[in-house]
PDB file of the backbone (N, CA, C, O) and the ligand in Angstrom, with CONECT records:
HET     ZN  A 101       1
ATOM      1  N   UNK A   1     -25.835  71.777  20.734  1.00  0.00           N
ATOM      2  CA  UNK A   1     -26.875  71.966  21.805  1.00  0.00           C
ATOM      3  C   UNK A   1     -26.184  71.752  23.224  1.00  0.00           C
ATOM      4  O   UNK A   1     -25.487  70.770  23.479  1.00  0.00           O
ATOM      5  N   UNK A   2     -26.444  72.739  24.080  1.00  0.00           N
ATOM      6  CA  UNK A   2     -25.856  72.705  25.492  1.00  0.00           C
ATOM      7  C   UNK A   2     -26.972  73.180  26.410  1.00  0.00           C
ATOM      8  O   UNK A   2     -27.988  73.772  26.046  1.00  0.00           O
ATOM      9  N   UNK A   3     -26.632  72.829  27.684  1.00  0.00           N
ATOM     10  CA  UNK A   3     -27.547  73.348  28.708  1.00  0.00           C
ATOM     11  C   UNK A   3     -26.927  74.539  29.464  1.00  0.00           C
ATOM     12  O   UNK A   3     -25.766  74.534  29.873  1.00  0.00           O
ATOM     13  N   UNK A   4     -27.779  75.544  29.614  1.00  0.00           N
ATOM     14  CA  UNK A   4     -27.285  76.766  30.342  1.00  0.00           C
ATOM     15  C   UNK A   4     -28.297  77.111  31.447  1.00  0.00           C
ATOM     16  O   UNK A   4     -29.476  76.788  31.307  1.00  0.00           O
ATOM     17  N   UNK A   5     -27.885  77.730  32.495  1.00  0.00           N
ATOM     18  CA  UNK A   5     -28.904  78.151  33.577  1.00  0.00           C
ATOM     19  C   UNK A   5     -29.632  79.400  33.035  1.00  0.00           C
ATOM     20  O   UNK A   5     -29.032  80.285  32.424  1.00  0.00           O
ATOM     21  N   UNK A   6     -30.946  79.424  33.288  1.00  0.00           N
ATOM     22  CA  UNK A   6     -31.808  80.516  32.971  1.00  0.00           C
ATOM     23  C   UNK A   6     -31.320  81.777  33.662  1.00  0.00           C
ATOM     24  O   UNK A   6     -31.020  81.712  34.854  1.00  0.00           O
ATOM     25  N   UNK A   7     -31.219  82.948  32.981  1.00  0.00           N
ATOM     26  CA  UNK A   7     -30.653  84.131  33.606  1.00  0.00           C
ATOM     27  C   UNK A   7     -31.642  84.679  34.651  1.00  0.00           C
ATOM     28  O   UNK A   7     -31.265  85.366  35.600  1.00  0.00           O
ATOM     29  N   UNK A   8     -32.922  84.343  34.430  1.00  0.00           N
ATOM     30  CA  UNK A   8     -33.922  84.890  35.358  1.00  0.00           C
ATOM     31  C   UNK A   8     -34.198  84.003  36.578  1.00  0.00           C
ATOM     32  O   UNK A   8     -34.328  84.527  37.684  1.00  0.00           O
ATOM     33  N   UNK A   9     -34.291  82.693  36.413  1.00  0.00           N
ATOM     34  CA  UNK A   9     -34.649  81.831  37.604  1.00  0.00           C
ATOM     35  C   UNK A   9     -33.667  80.772  37.844  1.00  0.00           C
ATOM     36  O   UNK A   9     -33.861  80.036  38.811  1.00  0.00           O
ATOM     37  N   UNK A  10     -32.593  80.580  37.068  1.00  0.00           N
ATOM     38  CA  UNK A  10     -31.559  79.642  37.280  1.00  0.00           C
ATOM     39  C   UNK A  10     -31.903  78.179  36.897  1.00  0.00           C
ATOM     40  O   UNK A  10     -31.093  77.276  37.105  1.00  0.00           O
ATOM     41  N   UNK A  11     -33.135  77.955  36.325  1.00  0.00           N
ATOM     42  CA  UNK A  11     -33.586  76.691  35.862  1.00  0.00           C
ATOM     43  C   UNK A  11     -32.642  76.358  34.700  1.00  0.00           C
ATOM     44  O   UNK A  11     -32.301  77.242  33.914  1.00  0.00           O
ATOM     45  N   UNK A  12     -32.188  75.010  34.575  1.00  0.00           N
ATOM     46  CA  UNK A  12     -31.361  74.642  33.446  1.00  0.00           C
ATOM     47  C   UNK A  12     -32.197  74.496  32.264  1.00  0.00           C
ATOM     48  O   UNK A  12     -33.161  73.731  32.265  1.00  0.00           O
ATOM     49  N   UNK A  13     -31.854  75.229  31.215  1.00  0.00           N
ATOM     50  CA  UNK A  13     -32.559  75.192  29.870  1.00  0.00           C
ATOM     51  C   UNK A  13     -31.556  74.932  28.748  1.00  0.00           C
ATOM     52  O   UNK A  13     -30.352  75.125  28.915  1.00  0.00           O
ATOM     53  N   UNK A  14     -32.073  74.495  27.612  1.00  0.00           N
ATOM     54  CA  UNK A  14     -31.260  74.223  26.409  1.00  0.00           C
ATOM     55  C   UNK A  14     -30.969  75.556  25.723  1.00  0.00           C
ATOM     56  O   UNK A  14     -31.804  76.460  25.708  1.00  0.00           O
ATOM     57  N   UNK A  15     -29.714  75.661  25.131  1.00  0.00           N
ATOM     58  CA  UNK A  15     -29.314  76.915  24.393  1.00  0.00           C
ATOM     59  C   UNK A  15     -30.236  77.048  23.161  1.00  0.00           C
ATOM     60  O   UNK A  15     -30.360  78.131  22.589  1.00  0.00           O
ATOM     61  N   UNK A  16     -30.883  75.928  22.760  1.00  0.00           N
ATOM     62  CA  UNK A  16     -31.819  75.977  21.626  1.00  0.00           C
ATOM     63  C   UNK A  16     -33.243  76.379  22.053  1.00  0.00           C
ATOM     64  O   UNK A  16     -34.098  76.557  21.185  1.00  0.00           O
ATOM     65  N   UNK A  17     -33.522  76.525  23.340  1.00  0.00           N
ATOM     66  CA  UNK A  17     -34.839  76.767  23.833  1.00  0.00           C
ATOM     67  C   UNK A  17     -35.147  78.219  23.481  1.00  0.00           C
ATOM     68  O   UNK A  17     -34.274  79.077  23.611  1.00  0.00           O
ATOM     69  N   UNK A  18     -36.361  78.509  23.039  1.00  0.00           N
ATOM     70  CA  UNK A  18     -36.758  79.925  22.774  1.00  0.00           C
ATOM     71  C   UNK A  18     -37.065  80.673  24.057  1.00  0.00           C
ATOM     72  O   UNK A  18     -36.835  81.878  24.162  1.00  0.00           O
ATOM     73  N   UNK A  19     -37.589  79.938  25.034  1.00  0.00           N
ATOM     74  CA  UNK A  19     -37.891  80.579  26.389  1.00  0.00           C
ATOM     75  C   UNK A  19     -37.669  79.475  27.438  1.00  0.00           C
ATOM     76  O   UNK A  19     -37.672  78.277  27.158  1.00  0.00           O
ATOM     77  N   UNK A  20     -37.473  79.990  28.693  1.00  0.00           N
ATOM     78  CA  UNK A  20     -37.306  79.028  29.811  1.00  0.00           C
ATOM     79  C   UNK A  20     -38.677  78.391  30.028  1.00  0.00           C
ATOM     80  O   UNK A  20     -39.696  79.078  30.087  1.00  0.00           O
ATOM     81  N   UNK A  21     -38.677  77.080  30.144  1.00  0.00           N
ATOM     82  CA  UNK A  21     -39.974  76.363  30.314  1.00  0.00           C
ATOM     83  C   UNK A  21     -40.429  76.527  31.788  1.00  0.00           C
ATOM     84  O   UNK A  21     -41.559  76.179  32.128  1.00  0.00           O
ATOM     85  N   UNK A  22     -39.557  77.048  32.639  1.00  0.00           N
ATOM     86  CA  UNK A  22     -39.962  77.243  34.028  1.00  0.00           C
ATOM     87  C   UNK A  22     -40.612  78.581  34.269  1.00  0.00           C
ATOM     88  O   UNK A  22     -41.687  78.662  34.863  1.00  0.00           O
ATOM     89  N   UNK A  23     -39.954  79.646  33.801  1.00  0.00           N
ATOM     90  CA  UNK A  23     -40.485  80.993  34.012  1.00  0.00           C
ATOM     91  C   UNK A  23     -40.872  81.749  32.867  1.00  0.00           C
ATOM     92  O   UNK A  23     -41.502  82.802  32.957  1.00  0.00           O
ATOM     93  N   UNK A  24     -40.441  81.140  31.597  1.00  0.00           N
ATOM     94  CA  UNK A  24     -40.901  81.924  30.375  1.00  0.00           C
ATOM     95  C   UNK A  24     -39.945  82.960  29.904  1.00  0.00           C
ATOM     96  O   UNK A  24     -40.156  83.563  28.852  1.00  0.00           O
ATOM     97  N   UNK A  25     -38.878  83.196  30.663  1.00  0.00           N
ATOM     98  CA  UNK A  25     -37.883  84.159  30.258  1.00  0.00           C
ATOM     99  C   UNK A  25     -37.302  83.750  28.921  1.00  0.00           C
ATOM    100  O   UNK A  25     -36.989  82.576  28.725  1.00  0.00           O
ATOM    101  N   UNK A  26     -37.144  84.716  27.962  1.00  0.00           N
ATOM    102  CA  UNK A  26     -36.609  84.386  26.623  1.00  0.00           C
ATOM    103  C   UNK A  26     -35.243  83.786  26.761  1.00  0.00           C
ATOM    104  O   UNK A  26     -34.377  84.270  27.490  1.00  0.00           O
ATOM    105  N   UNK A  27     -35.077  82.646  25.988  1.00  0.00           N
ATOM    106  CA  UNK A  27     -33.759  81.962  26.028  1.00  0.00           C
ATOM    107  C   UNK A  27     -32.754  82.606  25.133  1.00  0.00           C
ATOM    108  O   UNK A  27     -33.048  83.581  24.442  1.00  0.00           O
ATOM    109  N   UNK A  28     -31.537  82.050  25.145  1.00  0.00           N
ATOM    110  CA  UNK A  28     -30.430  82.600  24.321  1.00  0.00           C
ATOM    111  C   UNK A  28     -30.805  82.548  22.868  1.00  0.00           C
ATOM    112  O   UNK A  28     -30.400  83.445  22.129  1.00  0.00           O
ATOM    113  N   UNK A  29     -31.532  81.589  22.406  1.00  0.00           N
ATOM    114  CA  UNK A  29     -31.901  81.353  21.101  1.00  0.00           C
ATOM    115  C   UNK A  29     -32.860  82.474  20.578  1.00  0.00           C
ATOM    116  O   UNK A  29     -32.845  82.837  19.402  1.00  0.00           O
ATOM    117  N   UNK A  30     -33.669  82.983  21.496  1.00  0.00           N
ATOM    118  CA  UNK A  30     -34.673  84.018  21.146  1.00  0.00           C
ATOM    119  C   UNK A  30     -33.998  85.264  20.952  1.00  0.00           C
ATOM    120  O   UNK A  30     -34.442  86.020  20.087  1.00  0.00           O
ATOM    121  N   UNK A  31     -32.925  85.621  21.666  1.00  0.00           N
ATOM    122  CA  UNK A  31     -32.312  86.973  21.583  1.00  0.00           C
ATOM    123  C   UNK A  31     -31.175  86.971  20.537  1.00  0.00           C
ATOM    124  O   UNK A  31     -30.556  87.999  20.264  1.00  0.00           O
ATOM    125  N   UNK A  32     -30.927  85.775  19.965  1.00  0.00           N
ATOM    126  CA  UNK A  32     -29.820  85.599  19.039  1.00  0.00           C
ATOM    127  C   UNK A  32     -30.072  86.161  17.697  1.00  0.00           C
ATOM    128  O   UNK A  32     -29.208  86.823  17.122  1.00  0.00           O
ATOM    129  N   UNK A  33     -31.294  85.904  17.154  1.00  0.00           N
ATOM    130  CA  UNK A  33     -31.551  86.032  15.705  1.00  0.00           C
ATOM    131  C   UNK A  33     -32.180  87.363  15.254  1.00  0.00           C
ATOM    132  O   UNK A  33     -32.980  87.327  14.319  1.00  0.00           O
ATOM    133  N   UNK A  34     -31.888  88.510  15.833  1.00  0.00           N
ATOM    134  CA  UNK A  34     -32.322  89.733  15.324  1.00  0.00           C
ATOM    135  C   UNK A  34     -33.739  89.831  15.174  1.00  0.00           C
ATOM    136  O   UNK A  34     -34.454  89.638  16.158  1.00  0.00           O
ATOM    137  N   UNK A  35     -34.320  90.157  13.861  1.00  0.00           N
ATOM    138  CA  UNK A  35     -35.657  90.306  13.561  1.00  0.00           C
ATOM    139  C   UNK A  35     -36.496  89.081  13.874  1.00  0.00           C
ATOM    140  O   UNK A  35     -37.611  89.176  14.387  1.00  0.00           O
ATOM    141  N   UNK A  36     -35.909  87.894  13.542  1.00  0.00           N
ATOM    142  CA  UNK A  36     -36.641  86.686  13.725  1.00  0.00           C
ATOM    143  C   UNK A  36     -36.897  86.407  15.198  1.00  0.00           C
ATOM    144  O   UNK A  36     -37.971  85.923  15.555  1.00  0.00           O
ATOM    145  N   UNK A  37     -35.955  86.695  16.031  1.00  0.00           N
ATOM    146  CA  UNK A  37     -35.944  86.550  17.551  1.00  0.00           C
ATOM    147  C   UNK A  37     -37.133  87.479  18.042  1.00  0.00           C
ATOM    148  O   UNK A  37     -38.022  87.064  18.786  1.00  0.00           O
ATOM    149  N   UNK A  38     -37.062  88.789  17.551  1.00  0.00           N
ATOM    150  CA  UNK A  38     -38.127  89.660  17.995  1.00  0.00           C
ATOM    151  C   UNK A  38     -39.464  89.215  17.564  1.00  0.00           C
ATOM    152  O   UNK A  38     -40.426  89.369  18.317  1.00  0.00           O
ATOM    153  N   UNK A  39     -39.588  88.672  16.399  1.00  0.00           N
ATOM    154  CA  UNK A  39     -40.833  88.225  15.905  1.00  0.00           C
ATOM    155  C   UNK A  39     -41.337  87.063  16.736  1.00  0.00           C
ATOM    156  O   UNK A  39     -42.534  86.982  17.011  1.00  0.00           O
ATOM    157  N   UNK A  40     -40.491  86.195  17.128  1.00  0.00           N
ATOM    158  CA  UNK A  40     -40.760  84.996  17.946  1.00  0.00           C
ATOM    159  C   UNK A  40     -41.313  85.490  19.297  1.00  0.00           C
ATOM    160  O   UNK A  40     -42.363  85.027  19.743  1.00  0.00           O
ATOM    161  N   UNK A  41     -40.592  86.446  19.957  1.00  0.00           N
ATOM    162  CA  UNK A  41     -41.007  86.945  21.267  1.00  0.00           C
ATOM    163  C   UNK A  41     -42.346  87.584  21.130  1.00  0.00           C
ATOM    164  O   UNK A  41     -43.232  87.325  21.944  1.00  0.00           O
ATOM    165  N   UNK A  42     -42.546  88.451  20.086  1.00  0.00           N
ATOM    166  CA  UNK A  42     -43.823  89.109  19.825  1.00  0.00           C
ATOM    167  C   UNK A  42     -44.970  88.128  19.700  1.00  0.00           C
ATOM    168  O   UNK A  42     -46.064  88.324  20.229  1.00  0.00           O
ATOM    169  N   UNK A  43     -44.649  87.002  18.935  1.00  0.00           N
ATOM    170  CA  UNK A  43     -45.570  85.925  18.768  1.00  0.00           C
ATOM    171  C   UNK A  43     -45.943  85.357  20.023  1.00  0.00           C
ATOM    172  O   UNK A  43     -47.125  85.171  20.313  1.00  0.00           O
ATOM    173  N   UNK A  44     -44.925  85.053  20.836  1.00  0.00           N
ATOM    174  CA  UNK A  44     -45.179  84.424  22.158  1.00  0.00           C
ATOM    175  C   UNK A  44     -46.066  85.390  23.042  1.00  0.00           C
ATOM    176  O   UNK A  44     -46.999  84.929  23.699  1.00  0.00           O
ATOM    177  N   UNK A  45     -45.786  86.619  23.047  1.00  0.00           N
ATOM    178  CA  UNK A  45     -46.497  87.617  23.870  1.00  0.00           C
ATOM    179  C   UNK A  45     -47.934  87.758  23.288  1.00  0.00           C
ATOM    180  O   UNK A  45     -48.909  87.802  24.038  1.00  0.00           O
ATOM    181  N   UNK A  46     -48.035  87.825  22.011  1.00  0.00           N
ATOM    182  CA  UNK A  46     -49.408  87.929  21.443  1.00  0.00           C
ATOM    183  C   UNK A  46     -50.195  86.654  21.682  1.00  0.00           C
ATOM    184  O   UNK A  46     -51.417  86.651  21.836  1.00  0.00           O
ATOM    185  N   UNK A  47     -49.435  85.575  21.704  1.00  0.00           N
ATOM    186  CA  UNK A  47     -50.195  84.261  21.877  1.00  0.00           C
ATOM    187  C   UNK A  47     -50.833  84.157  23.250  1.00  0.00           C
ATOM    188  O   UNK A  47     -51.840  83.468  23.417  1.00  0.00           O
ATOM    189  N   UNK A  48     -50.249  84.846  24.249  1.00  0.00           N
ATOM    190  CA  UNK A  48     -50.861  84.877  25.559  1.00  0.00           C
ATOM    191  C   UNK A  48     -52.195  85.607  25.612  1.00  0.00           C
ATOM    192  O   UNK A  48     -53.063  85.254  26.411  1.00  0.00           O
ATOM    193  N   UNK A  49     -52.370  86.640  24.755  1.00  0.00           N
ATOM    194  CA  UNK A  49     -53.406  87.497  24.665  1.00  0.00           C
ATOM    195  C   UNK A  49     -54.495  87.114  23.714  1.00  0.00           C
ATOM    196  O   UNK A  49     -55.688  87.233  23.993  1.00  0.00           O
ATOM    197  N   UNK A  50     -54.014  86.622  22.516  1.00  0.00           N
ATOM    198  CA  UNK A  50     -54.906  86.189  21.499  1.00  0.00           C
ATOM    199  C   UNK A  50     -55.053  84.724  21.462  1.00  0.00           C
ATOM    200  O   UNK A  50     -54.067  83.993  21.361  1.00  0.00           O
ATOM    201  N   UNK A  51     -56.307  84.256  21.547  1.00  0.00           N
ATOM    202  CA  UNK A  51     -56.548  82.827  21.542  1.00  0.00           C
ATOM    203  C   UNK A  51     -56.254  82.270  20.121  1.00  0.00           C
ATOM    204  O   UNK A  51     -56.254  83.021  19.145  1.00  0.00           O
ATOM    205  N   UNK A  52     -56.009  80.963  20.025  1.00  0.00           N
ATOM    206  CA  UNK A  52     -55.769  80.305  18.736  1.00  0.00           C
ATOM    207  C   UNK A  52     -56.924  80.486  17.814  1.00  0.00           C
ATOM    208  O   UNK A  52     -56.704  80.628  16.612  1.00  0.00           O
ATOM    209  N   UNK A  53     -58.162  80.493  18.290  1.00  0.00           N
ATOM    210  CA  UNK A  53     -59.423  80.582  17.551  1.00  0.00           C
ATOM    211  C   UNK A  53     -59.497  81.924  16.933  1.00  0.00           C
ATOM    212  O   UNK A  53     -59.836  82.063  15.758  1.00  0.00           O
ATOM    213  N   UNK A  54     -59.165  82.978  17.754  1.00  0.00           N
ATOM    214  CA  UNK A  54     -59.182  84.368  17.260  1.00  0.00           C
ATOM    215  C   UNK A  54     -58.183  84.518  16.133  1.00  0.00           C
ATOM    216  O   UNK A  54     -58.502  85.103  15.099  1.00  0.00           O
ATOM    217  N   UNK A  55     -56.944  83.984  16.318  1.00  0.00           N
ATOM    218  CA  UNK A  55     -55.886  84.025  15.363  1.00  0.00           C
ATOM    219  C   UNK A  55     -56.375  83.387  14.082  1.00  0.00           C
ATOM    220  O   UNK A  55     -56.211  83.941  12.995  1.00  0.00           O
ATOM    221  N   UNK A  56     -57.001  82.174  14.221  1.00  0.00           N
ATOM    222  CA  UNK A  56     -57.439  81.442  13.055  1.00  0.00           C
ATOM    223  C   UNK A  56     -58.481  82.262  12.235  1.00  0.00           C
ATOM    224  O   UNK A  56     -58.458  82.261  11.005  1.00  0.00           O
ATOM    225  N   UNK A  57     -59.389  82.958  12.958  1.00  0.00           N
ATOM    226  CA  UNK A  57     -60.324  83.812  12.202  1.00  0.00           C
ATOM    227  C   UNK A  57     -59.715  85.008  11.573  1.00  0.00           C
ATOM    228  O   UNK A  57     -60.181  85.456  10.526  1.00  0.00           O
ATOM    229  N   UNK A  58     -58.692  85.548  12.163  1.00  0.00           N
ATOM    230  CA  UNK A  58     -57.933  86.637  11.536  1.00  0.00           C
ATOM    231  C   UNK A  58     -57.309  86.181  10.342  1.00  0.00           C
ATOM    232  O   UNK A  58     -57.366  86.882   9.332  1.00  0.00           O
ATOM    233  N   UNK A  59     -56.656  84.970  10.340  1.00  0.00           N
ATOM    234  CA  UNK A  59     -55.995  84.460   9.168  1.00  0.00           C
ATOM    235  C   UNK A  59     -56.972  84.193   7.987  1.00  0.00           C
ATOM    236  O   UNK A  59     -56.736  84.524   6.825  1.00  0.00           O
ATOM    237  N   UNK A  60     -58.078  83.566   8.409  1.00  0.00           N
ATOM    238  CA  UNK A  60     -59.194  83.249   7.378  1.00  0.00           C
ATOM    239  C   UNK A  60     -59.743  84.505   6.783  1.00  0.00           C
ATOM    240  O   UNK A  60     -60.045  84.551   5.590  1.00  0.00           O
ATOM    241  N   UNK A  61     -59.881  85.539   7.602  1.00  0.00           N
ATOM    242  CA  UNK A  61     -60.364  86.867   7.202  1.00  0.00           C
ATOM    243  C   UNK A  61     -59.399  87.554   6.203  1.00  0.00           C
ATOM    244  O   UNK A  61     -59.818  88.168   5.222  1.00  0.00           O
ATOM    245  N   UNK A  62     -58.136  87.423   6.491  1.00  0.00           N
ATOM    246  CA  UNK A  62     -57.140  88.012   5.618  1.00  0.00           C
ATOM    247  C   UNK A  62     -57.128  87.380   4.326  1.00  0.00           C
ATOM    248  O   UNK A  62     -57.053  88.029   3.283  1.00  0.00           O
ATOM    249  N   UNK A  63     -57.207  86.007   4.380  1.00  0.00           N
ATOM    250  CA  UNK A  63     -57.194  85.219   3.070  1.00  0.00           C
ATOM    251  C   UNK A  63     -58.416  85.604   2.218  1.00  0.00           C
ATOM    252  O   UNK A  63     -58.331  85.772   1.001  1.00  0.00           O
ATOM    253  N   UNK A  64     -59.549  85.733   2.915  1.00  0.00           N
ATOM    254  CA  UNK A  64     -60.798  86.049   2.237  1.00  0.00           C
ATOM    255  C   UNK A  64     -60.726  87.514   1.556  1.00  0.00           C
ATOM    256  O   UNK A  64     -61.263  87.714   0.466  1.00  0.00           O
ATOM    257  N   UNK A  65     -60.085  88.451   2.205  1.00  0.00           N
ATOM    258  CA  UNK A  65     -59.908  89.790   1.714  1.00  0.00           C
ATOM    259  C   UNK A  65     -59.010  89.750   0.536  1.00  0.00           C
ATOM    260  O   UNK A  65     -59.331  90.318  -0.508  1.00  0.00           O
ATOM    261  N   UNK A  66     -57.841  89.070   0.669  1.00  0.00           N
ATOM    262  CA  UNK A  66     -56.904  88.934  -0.431  1.00  0.00           C
ATOM    263  C   UNK A  66     -57.485  88.253  -1.636  1.00  0.00           C
ATOM    264  O   UNK A  66     -57.199  88.639  -2.770  1.00  0.00           O
ATOM    265  N   UNK A  67     -58.306  87.235  -1.409  1.00  0.00           N
ATOM    266  CA  UNK A  67     -59.037  86.578  -2.563  1.00  0.00           C
ATOM    267  C   UNK A  67     -60.042  87.495  -3.200  1.00  0.00           C
ATOM    268  O   UNK A  67     -60.160  87.491  -4.425  1.00  0.00           O
ATOM    269  N   UNK A  68     -60.721  88.226  -2.496  1.00  0.00           N
ATOM    270  CA  UNK A  68     -61.750  89.182  -2.957  1.00  0.00           C
ATOM    271  C   UNK A  68     -60.997  90.289  -3.791  1.00  0.00           C
ATOM    272  O   UNK A  68     -61.456  90.660  -4.871  1.00  0.00           O
ATOM    273  N   UNK A  69     -59.872  90.791  -3.288  1.00  0.00           N
ATOM    274  CA  UNK A  69     -59.111  91.816  -3.993  1.00  0.00           C
ATOM    275  C   UNK A  69     -58.577  91.259  -5.310  1.00  0.00           C
ATOM    276  O   UNK A  69     -58.534  91.991  -6.299  1.00  0.00           O
ATOM    277  N   UNK A  70     -58.173  90.003  -5.357  1.00  0.00           N
ATOM    278  CA  UNK A  70     -57.594  89.370  -6.536  1.00  0.00           C
ATOM    279  C   UNK A  70     -58.680  89.240  -7.596  1.00  0.00           C
ATOM    280  O   UNK A  70     -58.452  89.492  -8.779  1.00  0.00           O
ATOM    281  N   UNK A  71     -59.873  88.837  -7.141  1.00  0.00           N
ATOM    282  CA  UNK A  71     -61.088  88.727  -8.065  1.00  0.00           C
ATOM    283  C   UNK A  71     -61.396  90.051  -8.590  1.00  0.00           C
ATOM    284  O   UNK A  71     -61.587  90.152  -9.802  1.00  0.00           O
ATOM    285  N   UNK A  72     -61.472  91.118  -7.817  1.00  0.00           N
ATOM    286  CA  UNK A  72     -61.809  92.454  -8.258  1.00  0.00           C
ATOM    287  C   UNK A  72     -60.759  92.950  -9.218  1.00  0.00           C
ATOM    288  O   UNK A  72     -61.115  93.605 -10.198  1.00  0.00           O
ATOM    289  N   UNK A  73     -59.441  92.672  -8.994  1.00  0.00           N
ATOM    290  CA  UNK A  73     -58.449  93.099  -9.982  1.00  0.00           C
ATOM    291  C   UNK A  73     -58.666  92.418 -11.281  1.00  0.00           C
ATOM    292  O   UNK A  73     -58.620  93.046 -12.338  1.00  0.00           O
ATOM    293  N   UNK A  74     -58.907  91.115 -11.221  1.00  0.00           N
ATOM    294  CA  UNK A  74     -59.128  90.316 -12.421  1.00  0.00           C
ATOM    295  C   UNK A  74     -60.276  90.877 -13.222  1.00  0.00           C
ATOM    296  O   UNK A  74     -60.180  91.007 -14.442  1.00  0.00           O
ATOM    297  N   UNK A  75     -61.405  91.223 -12.524  1.00  0.00           N
ATOM    298  CA  UNK A  75     -62.638  91.776 -13.199  1.00  0.00           C
ATOM    299  C   UNK A  75     -62.238  93.058 -13.867  1.00  0.00           C
ATOM    300  O   UNK A  75     -62.566  93.278 -15.033  1.00  0.00           O
ATOM    301  N   UNK A  76     -61.481  93.978 -13.102  1.00  0.00           N
ATOM    302  CA  UNK A  76     -61.157  95.312 -13.643  1.00  0.00           C
ATOM    303  C   UNK A  76     -60.361  95.171 -14.915  1.00  0.00           C
ATOM    304  O   UNK A  76     -60.651  95.803 -15.931  1.00  0.00           O
ATOM    305  N   UNK A  77     -59.317  94.298 -14.836  1.00  0.00           N
ATOM    306  CA  UNK A  77     -58.412  94.084 -15.965  1.00  0.00           C
ATOM    307  C   UNK A  77     -59.146  93.498 -17.125  1.00  0.00           C
ATOM    308  O   UNK A  77     -58.916  93.898 -18.266  1.00  0.00           O
ATOM    309  N   UNK A  78     -60.017  92.567 -16.873  1.00  0.00           N
ATOM    310  CA  UNK A  78     -60.810  91.948 -18.016  1.00  0.00           C
ATOM    311  C   UNK A  78     -61.774  92.904 -18.605  1.00  0.00           C
ATOM    312  O   UNK A  78     -62.056  92.824 -19.801  1.00  0.00           O
ATOM    313  N   UNK A  79     -62.304  93.818 -17.824  1.00  0.00           N
ATOM    314  CA  UNK A  79     -63.321  94.686 -18.335  1.00  0.00           C
ATOM    315  C   UNK A  79     -62.605  95.874 -19.126  1.00  0.00           C
ATOM    316  O   UNK A  79     -63.278  96.755 -19.660  1.00  0.00           O
TER     317      UNK A  79
HETATM  318 ZN    ZN A 101     -36.376  80.736  33.959  1.00  0.00          ZN2+
END
């Protein structure tokens, strides 16, 4: 772990930081990991627009749909 200046604002940030705590610019760690990094940036961006409550209801909704589908498949196979 080392400290580097943010490329956007010059604020000193950790190389392990996903984004600059001062300006939010993605850190070295965020751009390093290919798909995982992109997913993290997308998650951060989505997080600014989607509230935690909305996200929770989406997750609960997805779980309910998957559970319903699993029950239907079980019923079809049993019948
Ligand atoms: Zn910055």
